[in-house]
C-alpha positions in Angstrom: -4.7 5.8 -1.3 -8.2 7.1 -1.1 -8.9 4.9 1.9 -6.0 6.3 3.9 -7.5 9.8 3.6 -10.7 8.5 5.3 -9.5 9.4 8.8 -12.2 7.4 10.6 -10.8 4.1 9.2 -7.4 5.0 10.8 -9.0 5.9 14.1 -11.0 2.6 14.2 -8.5 0.1 12.9 -5.1 1.1 11.5 -4.5 -2.5 10.5 -7.6 -2.6 8.2 -7.0 -5.0 5.3 -8.8 -5.2 1.9 -10.2 -8.2 0.0 -6.7 -9.3 -0.9 -5.6 -9.2 2.7 -3.3 -6.2 2.2 -3.1 -3.6 4.9 -2.7 0.1 4.3 1.1 -0.1 4.5 1.3 -2.6 1.7 -1.0 -0.5 -0.4 1.1 2.6 0.2 4.3 0.7 -0.7 2.9 -0.7 -4.0 1.5 2.8 -4.8 5.0 4.4 -4.2 3.4 6.6 -1.5 6.4 6.6 0.8 5.2 9.6 2.8 2.0 7.8 3.7 3.9 4.6 4.4 6.2 6.3 6.8 3.3 8.0 8.5 1.6 4.6 8.9 4.7 3.0 10.4 5.0 5.9 12.8 1.4 5.4 13.8 2.1 1.8 14.7 0.7 -0.2 11.8 1.7 -3.9 11.8 4.8 -4.0 9.6 4.8 -7.8 9.7 1.3 -8.2 8.3 1.0 -10.8 5.5 -1.6 -10.7 2.7 -3.4 -13.7 1.3 -0.3 -14.6 -0.7 1.8 -14.3 2.5 3.6 -11.2 1.2 4.7 -8.7 3.9 5.3 -5.0 3.4 9.0 -5.7 3.3 8.4 -8.3 0.5 6.5 -5.6 -1.5 9.3 -3.1 -1.0 11.9 -5.6 -2.1 9.8 -6.6 -5.1 9.7 -3.0 -6.4 13.3 -2.3 -5.3 12.3 0.6 -3.0 15.5 1.0 -1.0 14.1 3.8 1.1 11.2 1.6 2.3 13.4 -1.5 2.7 15.7 0.5 5.0 12.8 2.0 7.0 11.1 -1.4 7.5 14.3 -3.3 8.4 15.4 -0.5 10.8 11.9 -0.7 12.5 12.1 -4.5 12.7 15.6 -4.3 14.3 14.2 -2.1 17.1 11.9 -4.9 18.3 
């Protein structure tokens, strides 16, 4: 999550996506960086963003069976 630590990217565009179309939240989830993922959610990152394979952050959390992130993302979605 080297890119997350580059504060200027977050200040310019929290919804930055890489060459695969993944945003920082998706990268945090697949890296098992839940503290960073929660911080990004709280900062307002797009939790519905889909990468080039149409995978959302919730899809990644389900794929790796991360119940904490699944609960956080579904709770956040239910508040909209």
